[in-house]
C-alpha positions in Angstrom: -130.7 52.4 -273.3 -128.6 49.4 -272.9 -129.2 47.4 -269.9 -127.3 44.3 -270.1 -124.0 45.1 -268.1 -124.6 43.4 -265.0 -122.7 40.5 -264.9 -120.2 40.7 -262.4 -122.4 42.6 -259.7 -122.5 41.1 -256.3 -125.5 39.6 -255.8 -127.8 38.4 -253.3 -126.6 35.0 -252.4 -129.2 33.2 -249.9 -131.8 30.9 -249.8 -134.5 31.8 -252.5 -138.3 31.2 -253.3 -139.8 31.5 -257.1 -143.4 31.7 -258.0 -143.5 33.0 -261.3 -141.6 30.4 -263.7 -143.0 28.8 -266.7 -142.1 25.1 -267.3 -141.9 25.3 -270.9 -139.9 28.6 -270.8 -137.2 26.9 -268.9 -135.8 24.1 -270.8 -132.6 23.3 -271.5 -131.4 24.0 -275.1 -129.2 20.7 -275.0 -132.6 18.9 -274.3 -134.5 20.4 -277.1 -131.5 19.5 -279.4 -131.4 15.7 -278.3 -135.4 15.3 -278.3 -135.2 17.1 -281.8 -132.8 14.7 -283.1 -134.5 11.5 -281.4 -137.9 12.2 -282.7 -136.6 13.3 -286.2 -137.9 16.9 -285.8 -136.1 19.5 -287.4 -134.9 22.5 -285.3 -133.6 25.9 -286.7 -130.0 24.8 -285.4 -127.7 21.7 -284.6 -126.0 23.5 -281.8 -126.9 25.3 -278.9 -125.4 28.6 -280.3 -127.5 28.4 -283.5 -130.7 27.3 -281.9 -130.4 30.1 -279.1 -129.8 32.3 -282.0 -133.4 32.2 -282.9 -135.1 30.9 -279.6 -133.3 33.6 -277.4 -133.0 37.2 -277.4 -131.5 40.0 -275.4 -132.9 43.2 -276.6 -136.5 44.3 -276.2 -139.1 43.3 -278.8 -142.7 43.1 -277.8 -144.8 40.5 -276.3 -146.0 39.2 -279.8 -142.4 38.2 -280.9 -142.3 36.6 -277.7 -144.4 34.3 -278.1 -143.8 33.4 -281.4 -140.3 31.8 -279.7 -142.2 28.9 -278.8 -142.6 28.0 -282.2 -139.0 27.1 -282.5 -138.8 24.4 -279.8 -142.0 22.8 -278.8 -142.4 20.4 -281.2 -139.3 18.6 -280.0 -140.8 18.0 -276.6 -144.6 18.5 -277.1 -146.3 14.9 -276.9 -143.0 12.6 -275.9 -143.7 11.1 -272.7 -140.1 11.1 -272.0 -139.2 14.6 -273.1 -141.9 15.9 -270.8 -141.0 14.4 -267.3 -137.3 14.9 -268.1 -137.7 18.9 -268.7 -139.9 18.7 -265.2 -136.6 16.8 -263.5 -133.8 19.0 -265.3 -135.7 22.4 -263.8 -135.6 21.0 -260.4 -131.6 20.7 -260.8 -131.5 24.1 -262.5 -133.2 26.1 -259.6 -131.6 24.1 -257.0 -128.3 25.3 -258.6 -129.9 29.2 -258.3 -130.2 28.6 -254.6 -134.0 28.2 -254.7 -135.4 26.1 -252.1 -139.0 26.2 -253.4 -140.7 27.3 -256.6 -143.7 26.7 -258.4 -143.8 26.2 -262.0 -146.8 26.6 -264.5 -147.3 25.0 -267.7 -150.6 24.5 -270.1 -151.1 20.7 -270.0 -152.6 21.4 -273.8 -149.5 22.7 -274.7 -147.6 19.9 -274.1 -149.9 17.1 -274.9 -150.9 15.9 -278.6 -154.2 13.8 -278.2 -157.9 15.5 -278.2 -156.7 19.0 -278.4 -157.4 21.8 -280.7 -154.4 21.4 -283.1 -151.4 24.2 -282.9 -148.1 24.1 -284.8 -146.2 21.8 -282.2 -148.5 19.5 -281.2 -150.0 18.2 -284.6 -147.4 15.1 -284.3 -149.8 11.9 -284.0 -150.1 10.6 -280.5 -151.3 9.7 -277.1 -150.3 11.8 -274.7 -153.1 13.6 -273.2 -153.0 16.5 -270.6 -153.8 14.2 -267.9 -151.0 12.2 -269.1 -148.6 15.6 -268.9 -149.7 16.7 -265.3 -149.2 12.8 -264.3 -145.6 13.1 -265.8 -144.6 16.3 -264.6 -145.1 15.3 -261.2 -143.4 12.2 -261.3 -140.2 14.4 -262.6 -140.6 17.2 -260.0 -140.7 14.5 -257.4 -137.9 12.5 -258.5 -136.0 16.1 -259.0 -136.9 17.3 -255.2 -135.5 13.6 -253.8 -132.3 14.0 -256.0 -131.6 17.8 -255.4 -133.5 18.3 -251.6 -135.3 21.5 -252.7 -139.4 21.8 -253.3 -141.1 21.8 -256.3 -145.1 22.5 -257.2 -146.9 23.1 -260.4 -149.4 25.5 -261.1 -151.5 24.8 -264.4 -152.6 27.5 -266.8 -155.7 28.0 -268.6 -155.2 30.0 -271.9 -157.1 33.1 -272.9 -157.4 31.9 -276.4 -158.8 28.3 -275.7 -161.7 29.1 -272.9 -162.8 25.3 -274.0 -159.6 24.2 -272.3 -160.2 25.8 -268.8 -163.0 23.3 -267.5 -160.4 20.5 -268.0 -157.5 22.6 -266.6 -159.6 23.0 -263.4 -160.4 19.1 -263.0 -156.9 18.4 -263.3 -156.1 20.7 -260.7 -158.4 18.8 -258.1 -157.6 15.7 -259.4 -154.0 16.3 -258.4 -154.2 18.7 -255.7 -152.3 16.2 -253.2 -149.6 15.0 -255.7 -147.8 18.6 -256.4 -150.4 21.0 -258.1 -151.2 24.0 -256.3 -153.0 26.5 -258.1 -154.5 27.4 -261.5 -153.3 30.5 -263.4 -154.5 32.1 -266.9 -152.1 33.0 -269.4 -151.7 34.6 -272.8 -153.3 37.6 -274.6 -154.8 40.4 -272.2 -156.6 41.7 -275.1 -158.8 38.6 -275.1 -160.8 39.5 -271.6 -163.1 37.2 -270.0 -166.5 37.4 -269.6 -168.9 36.3 -267.2 -170.1 33.2 -269.6 -166.8 32.3 -270.5 -164.9 29.1 -269.5 -162.3 31.0 -268.0 -164.6 32.4 -265.2 -166.7 29.2 -264.8 -163.4 27.3 -264.2 -162.3 30.0 -261.8 -165.6 29.7 -260.3 -164.9 25.9 -259.6 -161.5 26.7 -258.4 -163.1 29.2 -255.5 -165.7 26.7 -254.7 -163.0 23.7 -254.2 -160.3 25.5 -252.6 -157.8 25.8 -255.4 -155.5 28.6 -255.5 -155.4 31.0 -257.8 -153.4 33.7 -259.8 -153.5 35.5 -263.1 -151.6 36.8 -265.8 -152.6 40.8 -265.6 -151.1 44.0 -266.0 -148.4 42.6 -267.9 -148.8 44.6 -271.3 -152.5 45.2 -270.6 -154.3 47.9 -268.8 -154.9 47.9 -265.1 -158.9 47.1 -266.1 -157.3 43.7 -266.6 -156.1 43.6 -263.2 -159.2 44.5 -261.7 -160.9 41.9 -263.8 -158.4 39.0 -262.3 -159.5 40.4 -259.0 -162.7 41.2 -259.1 -163.9 38.4 -261.8 -161.7 35.6 -261.3 -160.9 36.1 -257.4 -157.3 36.1 -258.1 -155.0 35.7 -254.7 -152.1 36.8 -256.7 -151.2 38.9 -259.7 -148.5 37.7 -262.6 -146.7 40.9 -263.4 -149.2 43.6 -262.6 -147.1 46.6 -263.9 -149.7 48.5 -265.1 -151.9 48.2 -261.7 -150.7 51.3 -260.6 -151.8 53.3 -263.4 -155.4 53.2 -261.8 -154.7 54.9 -258.0 -158.1 53.6 -256.7 -157.1 50.1 -257.6 -153.8 50.1 -256.7 -154.2 51.3 -253.1 -157.1 48.9 -252.9 -154.5 46.0 -253.7 -152.3 47.2 -251.3 -154.7 47.2 -248.7 -155.3 43.6 -249.4 -151.8 42.6 -249.4 -152.3 41.8 -253.0 -149.2 39.5 -254.1 -147.2 40.5 -257.1 -145.4 38.5 -259.1 -142.6 40.6 -260.7 -140.3 39.7 -263.3 -138.0 42.6 -263.8 -135.7 41.5 -267.0 -138.9 39.8 -268.9 -140.8 43.0 -268.6 -137.7 44.9 -270.0 -137.4 42.3 -273.2 -141.1 42.2 -273.9 -141.6 45.8 -273.8 -144.4 45.5 -271.0 -143.0 48.4 -269.3 -140.8 51.5 -269.9 -137.3 50.6 -271.3 -135.5 52.7 -268.7 -135.1 50.0 -266.0 -134.5 52.9 -263.5 -138.4 54.1 -263.7 -139.7 50.1 -263.3 -142.9 49.9 -261.3 -141.3 47.6 -258.9 -139.0 50.4 -257.4 -142.8 52.1 -257.0 -144.1 48.8 -255.2 -141.3 48.6 -252.8 -141.2 51.9 -251.8 -144.9 51.5 -251.2 -144.5 48.6 -249.1 -146.0 46.3 -251.6 -146.4 42.5 -251.6 -144.0 41.4 -254.2 -141.3 38.6 -255.2 -138.7 38.5 -258.0 -139.1 36.3 -260.8 -137.1 35.0 -264.0 -140.3 34.2 -265.9 -139.0 32.1 -269.2 -135.2 32.1 -268.5 -134.5 29.7 -272.0 -135.8 32.5 -274.2 -134.5 35.3 -272.1 -130.6 33.6 -271.9 -131.2 34.4 -268.2 -131.2 32.9 -264.8 -132.9 34.1 -261.5 -129.4 35.7 -260.9 -130.2 38.1 -263.8 -133.4 39.8 -261.9 -131.4 39.7 -259.0 -128.6 41.8 -261.0 -131.0 44.1 -262.4 -133.0 45.0 -259.4 -129.7 45.9 -257.8 -128.1 47.5 -260.3 -131.1 49.8 -262.0 -133.5 50.1 -259.1 -131.2 50.5 -256.2 -132.5 47.2 -254.0 -130.7 46.0 -251.0 -130.2 43.1 -249.2 -132.9 43.7 -247.0 -135.0 44.2 -250.0 -134.1 41.0 -251.1 -135.0 39.5 -247.7 -138.2 40.8 -247.6 -139.2 39.8 -251.4 -138.3 36.1 -250.6 -140.1 36.1 -247.6 -143.2 37.9 -249.3 -142.9 34.8 -251.9 -142.7 32.2 -249.2 -146.1 34.0 -247.1 -147.8 34.1 -250.6 -147.1 30.8 -251.9 -149.6 28.3 -252.8 -148.5 25.4 -250.0 -150.3 24.2 -247.4 -150.1 26.3 -244.4 -148.3 23.7 -242.3 -145.9 23.5 -245.7 -145.7 27.6 -245.8 -144.9 27.8 -242.5 -142.0 24.9 -242.6 -140.6 27.1 -245.7 -140.9 30.4 -243.6 -139.1 28.9 -240.9 -136.2 27.9 -243.6 -135.9 31.2 -244.7 -135.6 33.0 -241.3 -132.8 30.1 -240.2 -131.2 30.9 -243.7 -131.4 34.7 -243.0 -130.5 34.8 -239.2 -133.8 36.2 -238.3 -136.1 35.6 -235.5 -139.6 34.6 -237.1 -141.9 37.1 -234.9 -139.7 39.9 -235.8 -141.1 39.8 -239.6 -144.5 41.2 -240.2 
């Protein structure tokens, strides 16, 4: 069933907050082409249209096919200091244009580096850009973007399920840069690679808990409810990335509702990755809304999905019957569940209440 005829719908155009956004999935194609040419790295196309015919798509595939898209363009960016800082700056610009006043962007420092990491297709080019350097550069790019575009940007650092040996360094970087823009830790990648109590991921998350590092986990996107349970019970996640399949375990789902667990929903992404029923009128987001769950709406990887945050709002409006009140609630949920320090969180909420013409005390 075709789901892409949403372009001319009147959508929510007030202040927004976005919590689930991948930096490496939100790069301008023009920037990819620029650095590919500058660095002499061959790309699958010489124009935006040609490049996007390989990188982007707008009909459903599966998560494995989606992940393969990164191989086409990451060689142009990874390992280059100027490129890494620039894509961070440009993301702030893009989000400001979408009406976002605060966002948290996540990324794996190791996947942008080319020094002291296990070789992968796009970081085998010799260089000295370490994961630590990557975080520093992205923090700089965000800070400069914040100054120029008058919105707030923060980072979440990703562990990768297939590389548990990276996770100790990830949590160490979270601690090092916690006062310079990094607000949390994430676990992303293939959900079939579950954690165990001796894995590097578990030890990293144990350290995150001890150190007061905020925690989110990709879980229940394409994986079963048991992965969500593991994220909550083993990794002590405070938020769940996606989490659609949590509803398949009634006991777990009810517990998460009572705990006010936040679900970072990405409707358009879930359609294109095959994470949910292709009929968007049956999307779990509807269940979350009806049950009063704590959720937000997010764009995930807009480069690959050829989208902006508007697309997810359009989908929620057209296929899931979201109202303006639902969008307001989703954004207040996002602000309430963001990983900012309490004082900054209160300031963000106050800004939203003012933008929505609401009195703060009237909102639960």
